[in-house]
C-alpha positions in Angstrom: -112.7 -10.0 -134.8 -112.1 -9.9 -138.6 -112.8 -13.0 -140.8 -109.1 -13.8 -141.3 -108.3 -13.8 -137.7 -111.4 -15.9 -136.9 -110.4 -18.6 -139.5 -107.0 -18.8 -138.0 -108.4 -19.2 -134.5 -110.8 -21.9 -135.7 -108.0 -23.7 -137.5 -105.9 -23.5 -134.3 -108.6 -24.9 -132.2 -109.2 -27.8 -134.5 -105.5 -28.5 -134.7 -105.1 -28.4 -131.0 -108.0 -30.8 -130.5 -106.7 -33.2 -133.2 -103.2 -33.3 -131.7 -104.4 -33.9 -128.2 -106.5 -36.8 -129.5 -103.8 -38.4 -131.6 -100.4 -39.5 -130.6 -97.9 -37.4 -132.6 -95.5 -40.4 -132.8 -97.8 -41.6 -135.6 -96.1 -39.2 -138.0 -95.0 -41.4 -141.0 -91.3 -40.4 -140.9 -90.5 -38.4 -137.7 -87.0 -37.0 -137.3 -84.8 -39.1 -134.8 -83.2 -37.5 -131.8 -79.7 -38.8 -131.5 -79.0 -37.6 -128.0 -81.0 -39.8 -125.8 -81.2 -37.1 -123.1 -83.4 -34.9 -125.4 -86.9 -35.3 -126.8 -88.6 -33.8 -129.9 -92.2 -32.9 -129.8 -94.4 -31.6 -132.7 -95.8 -28.3 -131.6 -97.8 -27.2 -134.8 -98.2 -28.3 -138.4 -100.1 -27.5 -141.6 -102.6 -26.2 -142.1 -102.0 -24.2 -138.9 -98.6 -23.3 -140.2 -97.2 -23.5 -143.7 -93.7 -22.9 -145.1 -92.4 -21.2 -141.9 -89.1 -19.4 -141.9 -88.1 -17.1 -139.0 -89.1 -17.6 -135.5 -88.8 -15.5 -132.3 -90.2 -15.7 -128.7 -91.3 -12.6 -126.7 -91.1 -11.9 -123.0 -94.5 -13.5 -122.5 -93.3 -16.7 -124.2 -95.6 -16.2 -127.1 -94.1 -17.7 -130.3 -93.9 -15.5 -133.4 -93.4 -17.3 -136.7 -92.9 -15.9 -140.1 -95.0 -17.8 -142.6 -94.0 -17.5 -146.3 -96.5 -17.3 -149.1 -94.3 -15.3 -151.6 -91.1 -17.3 -152.0 -91.1 -18.4 -155.7 -94.9 -18.5 -155.3 -96.4 -20.9 -157.9 -98.9 -19.5 -160.4 -101.7 -21.7 -159.1 -101.0 -21.1 -155.3 -104.1 -20.5 -153.5 -102.8 -19.3 -150.2 -102.6 -15.8 -148.8 -101.2 -13.1 -151.1 -98.6 -11.9 -148.7 -96.3 -13.3 -145.9 -97.7 -13.1 -142.4 -96.4 -13.3 -138.9 -98.4 -15.6 -136.7 -98.5 -15.8 -132.9 -98.8 -19.3 -131.3 -99.8 -19.3 -127.6 -99.9 -22.4 -125.3 -102.5 -20.9 -123.0 -103.0 -23.9 -120.7 -99.3 -25.0 -120.8 -100.0 -28.5 -122.1 -97.4 -28.2 -124.9 -99.8 -27.4 -127.7 -101.0 -24.0 -129.0 -104.6 -23.2 -128.2 -104.6 -19.8 -129.7 -103.1 -18.8 -133.1 -103.6 -15.3 -134.4 -102.0 -13.1 -137.1 -99.7 -10.5 -135.7 -98.9 -8.7 -139.1 -99.1 -9.4 -142.8 -98.7 -7.6 -146.1 -95.0 -8.4 -146.5 -93.1 -9.9 -149.5 -90.2 -12.3 -149.3 -89.9 -12.4 -145.6 -86.7 -13.9 -144.2 -86.1 -13.6 -140.5 -87.4 -12.3 -137.1 -85.8 -11.1 -133.9 -86.7 -9.3 -130.8 -84.5 -6.3 -129.7 -83.3 -6.1 -126.0 -86.1 -3.6 -125.6 -88.6 -6.1 -126.7 -89.6 -4.8 -130.1 -90.2 -7.2 -133.0 -88.1 -6.8 -136.1 -88.8 -8.4 -139.5 -86.2 -8.9 -142.2 -87.5 -9.1 -145.8 -85.3 -9.4 -148.8 -85.4 -5.6 -149.3 -85.9 -4.0 -145.9 -85.8 -4.4 -142.1 -89.0 -3.4 -140.4 -89.8 -2.5 -136.8 -93.3 -3.7 -135.8 -95.4 -2.1 -133.1 -98.2 -3.4 -131.0 -98.7 -0.4 -128.7 -102.2 -1.4 -127.4 -101.1 -5.0 -126.6 -103.9 -6.7 -128.5 -101.7 -9.1 -130.3 -102.0 -7.3 -133.6 -99.4 -4.9 -135.0 -101.1 -1.6 -135.8 -97.9 0.2 -137.0 -94.6 -0.5 -138.7 -91.4 1.4 -139.4 -88.9 0.7 -142.1 -85.5 1.1 -140.5 -83.2 -0.2 -143.2 -84.0 -0.4 -146.9 -82.1 -2.0 -149.8 -82.5 0.9 -152.2 -80.7 -0.9 -155.0 -80.8 -3.1 -157.0 -84.3 -3.1 -158.3 -84.6 -6.8 -158.4 -82.8 -9.4 -156.3 -83.2 -13.1 -155.4 -84.5 -13.5 -151.8 -81.6 -15.8 -150.8 -78.9 -13.3 -151.8 -80.4 -10.1 -150.3 -81.1 -9.2 -146.7 -81.0 -12.3 -144.6 -80.1 -12.5 -140.9 -80.6 -10.2 -137.9 -79.5 -10.1 -134.2 -79.0 -7.7 -131.4 -75.8 -7.2 -129.4 -76.2 -7.0 -125.6 -75.2 -3.3 -125.9 -78.1 -2.7 -128.3 -76.6 -2.5 -131.8 -78.7 -4.2 -134.5 -76.6 -6.5 -136.8 -78.0 -7.5 -140.2 -76.4 -9.8 -142.7 -76.7 -9.3 -146.6 -76.1 -11.8 -149.3 -74.1 -10.9 -152.5 -77.1 -9.6 -154.5 -76.0 -11.6 -157.5 -73.1 -9.3 -158.2 -75.4 -6.3 -158.7 -74.7 -2.7 -157.5 -76.4 -2.4 -154.1 -77.1 0.4 -151.5 -78.5 -0.1 -148.1 -79.9 3.1 -146.4 -80.7 3.8 -142.8 -83.2 6.2 -141.3 -80.6 9.1 -141.0 -79.5 8.7 -144.7 -76.4 6.9 -143.6 -75.6 4.2 -146.2 -73.4 1.3 -147.1 -72.9 0.5 -150.8 -70.9 -1.9 -153.0 -70.3 -3.1 -156.5 -68.7 -6.4 -157.1 -68.0 -7.1 -153.5 -69.2 -10.1 -151.4 -72.1 -10.3 -149.0 -71.5 -8.5 -145.7 -72.5 -7.8 -142.2 -73.6 -4.3 -141.3 -74.8 -2.7 -138.0 -77.0 0.2 -137.0 -78.8 1.6 -134.1 -82.2 -0.1 -133.6 -83.9 3.0 -135.0 -81.9 2.5 -138.3 -79.4 5.3 -137.7 -75.6 5.2 -137.8 -75.5 2.4 -140.4 -72.0 1.1 -141.1 -70.3 -2.0 -142.5 -68.8 -4.5 -140.0 -67.3 -7.2 -142.4 -67.4 -8.3 -146.0 -66.4 -11.3 -148.1 -69.4 -13.6 -147.6 -71.4 -15.5 -150.1 -74.9 -15.7 -148.4 -74.6 -15.4 -144.6 -78.1 -16.9 -143.9 -78.1 -16.2 -140.1 -76.0 -14.5 -137.5 -76.0 -14.8 -133.7 -73.8 -13.9 -130.7 -72.4 -16.8 -128.7 -72.1 -16.8 -124.9 -68.8 -15.2 -125.0 -69.7 -12.3 -127.3 -68.3 -13.7 -130.6 -70.6 -12.7 -133.5 -71.1 -15.9 -135.6 -72.6 -16.3 -139.0 -73.6 -19.4 -141.0 -72.5 -18.7 -144.5 -73.5 -20.7 -147.6 -70.9 -21.6 -150.0 -70.3 -20.5 -153.7 -71.2 -23.4 -156.0 -67.9 -25.2 -156.0 -65.9 -23.5 -153.3 -66.7 -25.3 -150.1 -67.5 -26.1 -147.4 -70.4 -24.0 -146.0 -68.8 -22.3 -143.0 -69.4 -20.9 -139.6 -67.5 -17.6 -139.4 -66.4 -15.6 -136.4 -67.2 -12.1 -137.6 -64.7 -9.3 -136.5 -64.6 -5.6 -137.3 -63.2 -4.9 -140.8 -63.1 -8.5 -141.5 -62.6 -9.8 -145.1 -63.6 -13.3 -145.6 -62.6 -13.7 -149.1 -65.6 -13.8 -151.6 -66.3 -11.1 -154.2 -69.3 -11.4 -156.5 -67.4 -9.6 -159.3 -66.0 -13.1 -160.1 -69.2 -14.9 -160.5 -70.8 -17.8 -158.6 -68.2 -20.6 -158.7 -65.9 -19.0 -156.1 -62.9 -20.1 -158.2 -60.6 -17.2 -158.9 -57.1 -16.1 -157.8 -58.4 -13.0 -156.3 -60.8 -15.0 -154.0 -60.3 -16.9 -150.8 -62.7 -19.1 -148.6 -60.5 -20.1 -145.6 -58.0 -17.4 -145.2 -55.8 -18.7 -148.2 -55.0 -15.0 -149.2 -53.1 -12.7 -147.0 -55.6 -10.1 -145.7 -58.5 -12.6 -145.6 -59.7 -14.6 -142.6 -60.4 -18.3 -142.1 -63.7 -19.8 -140.9 -64.2 -21.4 -137.5 -65.4 -24.7 -138.9 -67.0 -26.2 -142.0 -70.7 -26.9 -141.9 -73.0 -29.2 -143.9 -74.8 -28.0 -147.0 -77.2 -25.1 -146.6 -76.9 -24.1 -142.9 -79.9 -21.9 -142.2 -80.3 -21.0 -138.5 -78.1 -20.6 -135.4 -78.9 -20.5 -131.6 -76.7 -20.0 -128.5 -77.4 -23.3 -126.7 -76.8 -21.4 -123.4 -80.3 -19.9 -123.8 -81.8 -23.4 -123.6 -82.4 -25.6 -120.6 -80.2 -28.4 -121.9 -77.7 -30.8 -120.2 -74.6 -28.9 -118.9 -72.3 -29.9 -121.7 -74.4 -27.8 -124.2 -73.5 -24.7 -122.4 -71.3 -22.4 -124.5 -72.2 -24.3 -127.7 -74.3 -23.3 -130.7 -77.1 -25.2 -132.5 -77.3 -25.1 -136.2 -79.9 -26.3 -138.6 -78.4 -27.9 -141.8 -81.3 -27.6 -144.3 -80.0 -29.6 -147.1 -79.0 -32.5 -144.9 -82.2 -32.6 -142.9 -80.4 -32.4 -139.6 -79.6 -30.3 -136.5 -76.1 -30.2 -135.2 -74.6 -29.0 -132.0 -71.4 -27.0 -132.4 -68.6 -27.3 -129.8 -66.6 -24.2 -130.0 -63.2 -23.8 -128.5 -60.6 -21.1 -128.5 -58.2 -21.1 -131.4 -55.8 -18.3 -130.8 -57.9 -15.2 -130.3 -60.7 -16.7 -132.4 -62.6 -20.0 -132.4 -62.6 -23.4 -133.9 -65.1 -26.1 -133.5 -66.5 -29.5 -134.3 -70.1 -30.7 -134.9 -72.2 -33.6 -133.8 -75.6 -34.4 -135.2 -78.4 -34.3 -132.5 -81.5 -34.5 -134.8 -81.7 -36.3 -138.1 -84.7 -36.4 -140.3 -85.6 -37.7 -143.7 -86.5 -36.0 -147.0 -89.5 -34.4 -145.2 -87.6 -32.6 -142.6 -86.0 -29.2 -143.4 -85.2 -27.3 -140.2 -84.7 -23.5 -140.6 -84.6 -21.2 -137.6 -84.4 -21.4 -133.8 -85.7 -19.6 -130.8 -85.9 -20.3 -127.1 -88.5 -19.3 -124.5 -87.9 -18.2 -120.9 -88.0 -21.8 -119.6 -85.3 -22.8 -122.0 -87.4 -24.8 -124.5 -86.1 -24.7 -128.0 -88.6 -24.1 -130.9 -87.7 -24.4 -134.5 -89.3 -24.1 -137.8 -89.4 -26.9 -140.4 -90.1 -26.1 -144.2 -90.8 -29.9 -144.5 -90.2 -30.4 -148.2 -87.1 -29.7 -150.3 -89.3 -27.7 -152.8 -88.2 -24.1 -152.9 -91.6 -22.7 -154.1 -94.3 -22.4 -151.4 -96.0 -25.8 -151.1 -98.4 -25.4 -148.1 -96.6 -27.9 -145.8 -94.9 -26.9 -142.5 -94.1 -27.7 -138.9 -92.9 -26.2 -135.7 -91.0 -28.4 -133.3 -90.0 -28.3 -129.7 -86.6 -29.6 -128.6 -86.1 -30.0 -124.9 -84.3 -32.1 -122.3 -86.2 -35.1 -120.9 -87.8 -34.5 -117.5 -85.5 -36.8 -115.7 -82.3 -35.2 -117.1 -80.4 -32.7 -115.2 -80.2 -29.4 -117.0 -78.4 -26.1 -116.9 -80.5 -23.1 -116.1 -80.9 -21.0 -119.4 -79.1 -17.7 -119.7 -81.4 -14.7 -119.9 -81.5 -13.2 -123.4 -80.7 -9.7 -121.9 -77.6 -11.0 -120.1 -74.3 -9.6 -121.1 -71.8 -11.9 -122.7 -69.0 -13.3 -120.7 -65.9 -12.7 -122.9 -63.4 -15.6 -123.0 -59.9 -14.8 -121.8 -58.4 -16.2 -125.0 -59.8 -13.4 -127.1 -58.6 -10.6 -124.8 -55.4 -9.8 -127.0 -57.7 -9.3 -130.0 -60.0 -6.9 -127.9 -57.0 -5.0 -126.7 -55.8 -4.3 -130.3 -59.2 -3.2 -131.5 -59.6 -0.9 -128.5 -56.2 0.8 -129.0 -56.3 4.6 -129.2 -54.9 6.8 -132.0 -51.6 7.2 -130.2 -50.8 3.6 -130.0 -47.2 3.1 -131.2 -46.6 1.7 -134.7 -44.1 -0.8 -133.2 -46.7 -2.3 -130.9 -49.0 -2.9 -133.9 -46.2 -4.0 -136.3 -45.3 -6.7 -133.8 -48.8 -8.1 -134.1 -48.3 -8.3 -137.9 -45.8 -11.0 -137.2 -48.3 -13.1 -135.2 -49.2 -16.6 -136.4 -52.8 -15.8 -135.6 -54.8 -14.6 -138.6 -57.2 -12.5 -136.6 -54.5 -10.8 -134.5 -52.7 -9.9 -137.7 -55.9 -8.7 -139.2 -56.8 -6.5 -136.2 -53.4 -4.8 -136.5 -53.9 -4.3 -140.2 -57.4 -2.7 -139.5 -56.0 -0.3 -136.9 -52.9 0.5 -138.9 -55.2 1.4 -142.0 -56.0 4.7 -140.1 -54.4 7.6 -141.9 -52.0 8.5 -139.0 -49.8 5.5 -139.7 -49.2 5.9 -143.5 -45.7 7.2 -143.3 -44.5 4.4 -141.0 -46.3 1.8 -143.2 -44.5 3.0 -146.4 -41.2 2.6 -144.5 -42.3 -0.9 -143.3 -42.6 -2.1 -146.9 -38.8 -2.6 -146.7 -38.9 -4.4 -143.3 -36.8 -7.5 -143.0 -39.7 -9.6 -141.9 -42.0 -10.5 -144.9 -45.0 -10.7 -142.6 -44.6 -7.0 -141.7 -44.2 -6.2 -145.5 -47.4 -8.0 -146.4 -49.3 -6.3 -143.4 -47.9 -2.9 -144.3 -49.0 -3.4 -148.0 -52.5 -4.5 -146.9 -53.0 -1.6 -144.4 -51.9 0.9 -147.0 -54.4 -0.6 -149.5 -57.1 -0.7 -146.9 -56.6 2.9 -146.0 -57.2 4.1 -149.6 -53.5 5.2 -150.0 -52.4 6.0 -153.6 -48.9 4.5 -154.0 -46.3 5.9 -156.3 -44.9 3.8 -159.2 -41.5 3.2 -157.4 -43.2 1.7 -154.3 -45.3 -0.6 -156.4 -42.3 -1.8 -158.5 -40.5 -2.7 -155.3 -43.5 -4.6 -154.0 -43.9 -6.5 -157.4 -40.4 -7.8 -157.1 -40.4 -8.6 -153.4 -38.6 -11.9 -152.5 -41.8 -13.2 -150.8 -44.5 -14.5 -153.2 -47.2 -13.4 -150.9 -46.1 -9.8 -151.2 -45.8 -10.1 -155.0 -49.3 -11.6 -155.3 -51.0 -9.0 -153.1 -49.1 -6.2 -155.0 -50.4 -7.7 -158.2 -54.1 -7.6 -156.8 -53.5 -4.0 -155.6 -52.5 -3.1 -159.2 -55.5 -4.9 -160.6 -58.1 -3.7 -158.2 -57.0 -0.1 -158.4 -56.5 -0.1 -162.2 -52.8 0.9 -162.2 -52.4 0.7 -165.9 -48.9 2.3 -165.8 -47.6 -0.8 -164.1 -48.7 -3.3 -166.6 -45.2 -3.9 -168.0 -43.9 -4.4 -164.4 -46.1 -7.4 -163.8 -43.8 -9.8 -165.7 -41.0 -9.1 -163.3 -43.1 -10.8 -160.6 -42.9 -14.1 -162.5 -39.2 -13.7 -162.9 -38.5 -13.9 -159.1 -38.0 -17.6 -158.4 -40.4 -20.3 -159.7 -44.0 -19.0 -159.6 -46.8 -21.2 -158.5 -49.9 -21.8 -160.5 -51.8 -19.5 -158.2 -49.3 -16.7 -158.7 -49.5 -17.1 -162.5 -53.3 -17.1 -162.4 -53.2 -13.9 -160.3 -50.8 -12.4 -162.9 -53.3 -13.3 -165.7 -56.3 -11.9 -163.7 -54.4 -8.8 -163.1 -53.7 -8.3 -166.8 -57.5 -8.7 -167.5 -58.2 -6.0 -164.9 -56.0 -3.6 -166.6 -57.8 -3.8 -170.0 -59.5 -0.5 -171.1 -62.9 -2.2 -171.7 -63.1 -3.7 -168.3 -61.8 -0.5 -166.5 -64.3 1.7 -168.3 -67.3 -0.7 -167.5 -66.2 -1.3 -163.9 -65.1 2.1 -162.8 -68.2 3.8 -164.5 -70.6 1.0 -163.3 -72.3 0.7 -166.7 -73.1 -3.0 -166.2 -75.8 -3.7 -163.6 -74.3 -7.0 -162.5 -70.5 -7.1 -162.1 -70.4 -10.9 -162.8 -71.5 -10.1 -166.3 -68.5 -7.8 -167.0 -66.1 -9.6 -169.4 -62.4 -9.5 -168.5 -60.6 -10.8 -171.7 -56.9 -10.9 -172.1 -55.2 -9.0 -174.9 -55.5 -10.6 -178.3 -53.0 -13.5 -178.7 -51.6 -12.8 -175.3 -51.4 -16.5 -174.3 -50.1 -17.6 -177.7 -47.2 -15.3 -177.5 -46.5 -16.2 -173.9 -46.3 -19.9 -174.8 -44.0 -19.4 -177.6 -41.6 -17.2 -175.7 -38.8 -19.7 -175.0 -37.1 -17.3 -172.7 -39.6 -18.1 -170.0 -39.5 -21.1 -167.8 -41.0 -24.3 -169.3 -43.2 -24.9 -166.3 -44.7 -21.4 -166.7 -45.4 -21.9 -170.3 -47.1 -25.2 -169.5 -49.4 -23.2 -167.2 -50.0 -20.9 -170.1 -51.0 -23.8 -172.4 -53.8 -24.7 -170.0 -55.1 -21.2 -170.3 -55.3 -21.3 -174.1 -58.7 -20.5 -175.5 -60.1 -22.1 -178.7 -57.4 -24.7 -179.2 -59.1 -25.8 -182.4 -57.9 -22.6 -183.9 -54.4 -23.1 -182.6 -53.7 -26.7 -183.9 -50.6 -25.6 -185.8 -49.1 -24.0 -182.6 -49.9 -27.0 -180.4 -48.6 -29.7 -182.9 -45.4 -27.6 -183.4 -45.0 -27.6 -179.6 -45.3 -31.4 -179.5 -42.6 -31.7 -182.2 -40.2 -29.2 -180.6 -40.8 -29.5 -176.9 -39.8 -32.8 -175.0 -40.6 -31.7 -171.5 -43.3 -34.0 -170.1 -45.1 -31.3 -168.3 -45.4 -29.2 -171.3 -46.3 -32.2 -173.5 -49.1 -33.3 -171.1 -50.8 -29.8 -171.2 -50.5 -29.7 -175.0 -52.2 -33.1 -175.3 -54.9 -32.1 -173.0 -55.6 -29.0 -175.1 -55.8 -31.1 -178.2 -58.2 -33.6 -176.7 -61.3 -31.7 -177.9 -60.0 -30.7 -181.3 -61.7 -33.1 -183.9 -59.1 -33.4 -186.6 -57.6 -36.5 -188.3 -54.1 -35.1 -188.3 -54.4 -34.5 -184.6 -55.7 -38.0 -184.0 -52.7 -39.5 -185.9 -50.3 -37.5 -183.9 -51.9 -38.5 -180.7 -51.7 -42.1 -181.7 -48.0 -41.8 -182.6 -47.4 -40.3 -179.3 -49.3 -43.1 -177.5 -47.3 -45.8 -179.0 -43.9 -44.1 -178.6 -41.8 -46.0 -176.1 -39.5 -43.1 -175.8 -42.3 -40.9 -174.4 -43.1 -40.9 -170.7 -45.9 -43.3 -169.7 -48.1 -40.6 -168.3 -48.0 -38.6 -171.6 -48.8 -41.7 -173.5 -51.8 -42.4 -171.3 -53.0 -38.9 -171.7 -52.6 -39.2 -175.5 -54.9 -42.3 -175.5 -57.4 -40.4 -173.3 -57.3 -37.6 -175.8 -57.6 -39.9 -178.7 -60.9 -41.3 -177.3 -62.5 -37.9 -178.1 -61.5 -38.0 -181.7 -64.2 -38.9 -184.3 -62.4 -41.8 -185.7 -61.8 -45.5 -184.6 -58.2 -46.4 -183.8 -59.3 -49.6 -181.9 -57.4 -51.9 -184.2 -54.2 -50.0 -183.8 -54.6 -49.7 -180.1 -55.3 -53.4 -179.3 -51.6 -54.2 -179.0 -51.3 -51.6 -176.3 -53.3 -53.9 -174.0 -50.1 -55.6 -173.4 -47.9 -52.5 -172.9 -45.3 -52.7 -170.2 -46.9 -49.5 -168.6 -49.8 -50.1 -166.4 -51.1 -46.6 -167.1 -51.0 -47.2 -170.9 -52.8 -50.6 -170.5 -55.6 -49.0 -168.5 -56.3 -46.3 -171.0 -56.0 -48.8 -173.9 -58.7 -51.0 -172.3 -60.9 -48.0 -171.7 -60.5 -46.9 -175.3 -61.4 -50.5 -176.6 -64.5 -50.6 -174.4 -65.7 -47.4 -176.1 -65.8 -49.2 -179.4 -67.1 -52.5 -178.1 -63.6 -54.2 -178.7 -63.2 -55.0 -174.9 -65.9 -56.2 -172.4 -67.1 -54.0 -169.5 -66.6 -55.9 -166.2 -69.6 -56.9 -164.1 -71.1 -53.8 -162.3 -73.1 -53.5 -159.1 -76.8 -53.8 -159.8 -78.2 -51.4 -157.2 -77.4 -48.0 -155.7 -76.6 -49.5 -152.3 -74.3 -52.0 -154.0 -72.5 -49.2 -155.9 -72.2 -47.2 -152.6 -70.7 -50.1 -150.8 -68.3 -51.0 -153.6 -67.1 -47.4 -154.0 -66.9 -46.5 -150.4 -63.0 -46.8 -150.1 -60.0 -46.8 -152.2 -59.1 -45.2 -155.5 -56.1 -43.7 -157.3 -56.5 -39.9 -157.7 -54.2 -39.4 -160.8 -56.1 -42.2 -162.6 -59.4 -40.7 -161.5 -58.5 -37.5 -163.4 -58.5 -39.6 -166.6 -61.8 -41.0 -165.6 -63.3 -37.6 -165.1 -62.2 -36.5 -168.5 -63.0 -39.8 -170.2 -65.8 -40.1 -172.8 -67.5 -42.8 -170.7 -67.9 -40.6 -167.6 -68.7 -37.4 -169.5 -68.2 -35.4 -166.3 -66.1 -32.8 -168.1 -68.9 -32.1 -170.6 -70.7 -30.1 -168.0 -68.1 -29.6 -165.2 -64.7 -28.0 -165.1 -61.8 -28.6 -162.7 -58.9 -26.1 -162.7 -60.2 -24.5 -165.9 -60.7 -27.6 -168.0 -64.2 -28.8 -168.8 -67.7 -27.4 -169.4 -69.7 -24.8 -167.6 -73.3 -26.0 -167.7 -72.9 -27.5 -164.2 -71.0 -26.2 -161.2 -67.1 -26.0 -161.2 -65.8 -29.0 -159.2 -62.3 -27.8 -158.6 -62.9 -27.8 -154.8 -65.9 -30.0 -154.5 -64.0 -32.6 -152.3 -63.6 -29.9 -149.6 -67.3 -29.7 -149.0 -68.7 -33.1 -150.0 -68.2 -36.3 -148.3 -67.6 -39.5 -150.3 -71.2 -40.6 -149.6 -72.5 -37.2 -150.8 -70.4 -37.5 -154.1 -71.7 -41.0 -154.7 -75.2 -39.9 -154.2 -74.7 -36.9 -156.5 -73.4 -39.1 -159.2 -75.8 -42.0 -159.0 -79.0 -40.0 -158.1 -78.5 -36.6 -159.7 -82.1 -35.5 -159.3 -82.3 -36.2 -155.6 -81.1 -32.7 -154.7 -81.0 -29.8 -157.1 -79.5 -26.5 -156.0 -81.6 -23.5 -157.1 -78.5 -22.0 -158.8 -78.5 -25.1 -161.0 -82.2 -25.6 -161.5 -82.9 -26.9 -164.9 -85.5 -25.3 -167.2 -87.3 -26.4 -170.3 -88.6 -24.6 -173.3 -91.1 -26.4 -175.6 -91.8 -24.9 -179.0 -95.0 -25.2 -181.0 -93.1 -27.0 -183.7 -92.4 -29.9 -181.3 -88.8 -29.0 -180.5 -87.7 -29.1 -176.8 -84.7 -27.5 -175.2 -83.1 -27.9 -171.7 -80.9 -25.4 -170.1 -79.6 -24.0 -166.7 -80.5 -20.3 -166.8 -83.7 -18.7 -168.2 -84.5 -15.0 -168.6 -88.1 -14.4 -169.7 -88.7 -11.1 -171.2 -91.8 -9.4 -172.7 -91.4 -10.9 -176.1 -88.4 -13.3 -175.8 -87.0 -16.1 -173.6 -83.3 -16.6 -173.4 -82.2 -20.2 -172.2 -78.6 -21.2 -171.5 -77.9 -24.5 -173.1 -74.9 -26.8 -173.1 -74.2 -26.8 -176.8 -75.0 -23.3 -177.9 -74.8 -21.1 -174.8 -77.7 -18.7 -174.6 -80.4 -19.4 -177.2 -83.1 -16.8 -177.7 -86.8 -17.9 -178.5 -89.7 -15.7 -179.5 -92.5 -16.0 -177.1 -95.0 -16.4 -180.0 -93.2 -19.6 -180.9 -93.2 -21.1 -177.5 -95.8 -23.6 -176.4 -94.7 -24.1 -172.8 -91.7 -23.4 -170.5 -90.9 -23.9 -166.9 -88.7 -25.7 -164.3 -87.4 -29.1 -165.1 -88.5 -31.7 -162.6 -85.2 -33.6 -163.0 -81.6 -32.7 -162.9 -79.8 -31.6 -166.1 -77.3 -34.2 -165.2 -78.6 -37.4 -166.7 -79.2 -40.7 -164.8 -77.0 -43.7 -165.4 -73.6 -42.1 -165.9 -72.1 -45.0 -164.0 -73.3 -47.6 -166.5 -70.1 -47.2 -168.6 -67.8 -47.2 -165.6 -66.0 -50.1 -163.8 -66.0 -50.2 -160.0 -62.4 -49.2 -160.0 -63.2 -46.3 -162.3 -65.7 -45.1 -159.8 -63.3 -45.4 -156.9 -60.6 -43.6 -158.8 -63.0 -40.8 -159.8 -64.1 -40.3 -156.3 -60.5 -40.3 -155.1 -59.7 -37.6 -157.6 -62.6 -35.4 -156.6 -61.8 -35.7 -153.0 -58.0 -35.1 -153.6 -58.5 -31.5 -154.7 -56.4 -29.5 -152.5 -57.4 -25.9 -151.7 -55.5 -23.1 -153.5 -53.4 -21.0 -151.3 -50.0 -20.5 -149.5 
């Protein structure tokens, strides 16, 4: 026995002895089981297991655990130099492992484990899928085979590369891939079959277990951390959310599915070309929203749990320190569900991945701490029904799924042959069911239906027209100008929007002048207008050249500017609807350079909607003439109350004190004006701040309910709250922190309160702060850092990216606290906080 295996075995024996001697209930902060029919038992902990991720159980009920030593490995880390797979064996069946050995090591950035139906162990790392062999049965892998390889990009963050793995009952290997940070990527199988992308989202692929016949199954994910089949054969994935597009989601993965995300548009998830819950025609909705950072899934039918768990899924919610059971029910031909927490832990409980043994006992890994770098803590837990509780016999892992009858129409469509009539499929395009429509589009995208699809773009039913458009685009069809002109002026806004997107994605420059016609049909929504602008950006020569030739390594770095003065000319075009011009004011860049235009609009235009957007654009333009005009507007009784209140809000950002002039407005007849006047006067100490709660719990209790969303918008953009200094909503605000346009969809009020009052309690890795300390005593804080051979680039709030020469740097590293400062509530009233929370939670999802 080599020295490493001997040390592991000694550690295991000591661990086993200690745990038999001590009562595991003495853990300082054990997680609580919220279903009193279940019990949770500690199976192993550090030093026997540290920072565990993937877990799998073989036919002998040996527990294989992937132990990480390379994930953001600290410079002073003294653990093994590579990730390793350990085997835990409960030899005497007493519930504790007596034997712990190393099955395999030498891996970097390991992510997941799974056994194939044939009993072979597969390991997913960020860049490859490995098949591991133990042909002599000695518990040590003597050979390995790389069956899939992420050949590109050269560098990738482990949480956005290869992630999950599972096997279907019929033997296909399914693997999930994250969005690779927007980089050009290529995944290659053993027979040179490959899947590649540039600017797309994460996806799910499948191949034979030997790595051959690799093909894409579905796309449009952010980072699908795990995927598993449920008892009825639905392939499910737990997908993390883009930074401000929530919630995290459980997705029913179907062939050819598009779930809406594309890395070309960056990390916020906010773009008119994107969807998250089927908002765009041609994209699919999720089954249910999950808590923050779902990590692992398990078909509960594999476990010996009470009968009501059959057909459900278990999911670990890493960020929220909990495990939930997911009750899935048919929704049309797909699924919908609800969650219930069954295990809740504290800050030192971070569940990751699940596996079940032949007796139906559930094992899961626990990263323990929220720290992302390796930290040498870790646990493995057992979850099982109490002995006196009646349980269901666990389903065998090799058992074929029992398809539910509700999804039969979907299976029928996917199984149609090449001679299926167009009329049969076109009828499915009119279904109210997203998944049935999508299946029809997928089948119709076969080349044999193209002539009929072109004819269907004139169908009387707009759903058929949308479906025909999407099927043509999906098939790679090259439309002529006449067809696209017809689609761009369709009576249905959904057809017009998807036609614009087709023009943009395919670079149909010859149709640029026809895009305006889409805005002239009825009153366009903000979403349609944003799609229009995004399409104009896609048609610019610089973007087309870079994107089509793939000369930028990461698509999210490709700039997509509008033509020079495009928005200014649009705003001044009085032939356009006022409401559309107001939308354009919102898109105006560098308003400080457009003061003349904006002030002229205030003089000339009397429409409150247009005036409001002009005032909001002037808010961050420090100029005495602007301040005087804003004050004139605020005191004008002939102006709408909301515009006057917006003028006061904008005036508070001007570098001059108008408090003496504003005092009389405290007695204004308009309540909106009075509120903003009081807030302005508090800014200059001319009015007292009402008594505030003294503790976090008191704030939480006071702000739990109530609030006025429109007034909360003014709080968000106020000088006191400073939210908009770092965060944007619908295009207005800063970009140092995540865009919060849709934050209310993924965060509860409790979570929002915690994020505001305790900003350093949870820091997403995407928004990790960094510091650079110079030898001359200067220090800088920023969000992104890029360390080169001679230079360090840091993204800062005030100056964007700042470059430092390494020879001038004394120290740099991760900030231990959030970039969001503590105490932001100190300048707010309780009602301000309630209004702010109401505003954040009121953000409606974009879509039709």
